[in-house]
C-alpha positions in Angstrom: 0.3 0.2 0.1 1.1 3.6 -0.9 0.5 6.6 1.1 1.0 9.7 -0.6 3.2 13.0 0.3 0.0 15.2 1.1 -1.2 13.0 4.0 -0.2 13.7 7.6 -0.9 11.1 10.0 -0.9 11.7 13.4 -1.5 8.7 16.0 -0.8 4.8 15.8 -0.4 3.6 12.3 -0.4 -0.8 12.7 -1.2 -2.9 9.6 -0.6 -6.7 8.0 0.6 -5.9 4.9 3.9 -3.9 3.2 3.3 0.0 3.1 5.2 2.9 1.6 5.0 6.1 3.4 5.6 9.6 1.4 3.5 11.9 3.7 4.4 12.9 7.2 3.8 10.9 10.3 4.0 11.7 14.0 3.1 8.6 16.2 3.9 4.7 16.5 4.3 2.6 13.1 3.6 -1.2 14.0 4.2 -3.6 11.0 5.7 -6.2 13.0 5.4 -9.1 10.0 5.8 -6.4 7.1 8.3 -4.0 5.1 7.9 -0.3 5.6 9.6 1.9 3.2 10.0 5.8 4.3 9.8 7.2 0.4 12.1 10.2 -0.3 9.2 13.0 0.3 8.6 11.1 4.0 9.0 12.8 7.4 8.3 10.3 10.0 8.5 11.4 14.0 7.7 7.8 15.1 8.3 4.9 17.1 9.0 2.2 14.3 8.6 -1.6 14.8 8.3 -3.4 11.4 10.5 -6.7 10.0 12.3 -4.7 7.6 12.7 -0.8 7.1 14.0 0.9 4.2 14.3 4.9 4.5 15.0 7.4 1.9 13.5 10.3 3.5 13.8 11.2 7.2 12.7 9.3 10.2 13.3 10.8 13.9 12.7 8.4 16.6 13.5 4.6 17.9 13.4 1.9 15.2 13.4 -1.6 15.7 13.7 -3.9 12.7 13.4 -7.5 13.1 15.6 -8.7 10.0 17.5 -5.4 8.7 17.3 -1.8 7.9 18.7 0.1 4.6 19.1 3.5 4.8 19.7 4.9 1.3 21.1 7.4 -0.4 19.6 10.8 0.5 18.1 8.6 3.7 18.5 10.5 7.2 18.0 8.5 10.5 18.4 10.0 14.1 17.5 7.8 16.9 18.3 4.2 18.2 18.2 1.3 16.1 17.9 -2.5 16.9 18.1 -4.7 14.4 20.8 -7.6 13.2 21.4 -6.1 9.9 22.3 -2.9 8.7 23.0 -1.6 5.2 24.0 2.2 4.7 24.5 3.8 1.4 27.0 6.6 0.7 24.9 9.7 0.7 23.0 8.2 3.7 23.2 10.2 7.4 22.6 8.4 10.8 22.7 9.9 13.9 22.1 8.0 17.1 22.8 4.5 18.4 23.0 0.8 16.9 22.5 -2.3 19.0 22.5 -5.6 16.9 21.4 -8.7 18.8 22.7 -11.6 17.7 20.2 -13.9 16.5 20.2 -17.7 18.5 22.2 -20.3 17.4 20.5 -23.6 16.4 20.7 -26.4 18.6 22.8 -29.3 16.9 
């Protein structure tokens, strides 16, 4: 689902499908089993929980990405990040702290 750049959301946003945001969001975004893409025109002042987070725009707040976070060229993140995998492109900006939990090892 795509949400255009003219949208402004204040409050909690939760869903059961992949989501691309290009507008402004203030509040919690919860997509624990899906992909959140923050478009190049988007500004999120949010706490984010998602399986995968892809940032092309601006995110201010704490992010938990269960599988990985991709900070692409032109993307900006300010806040605490908790994820097992991180990819940051040249031309992206990150200010904050990264925690990278280890995945539990499988028993032999």
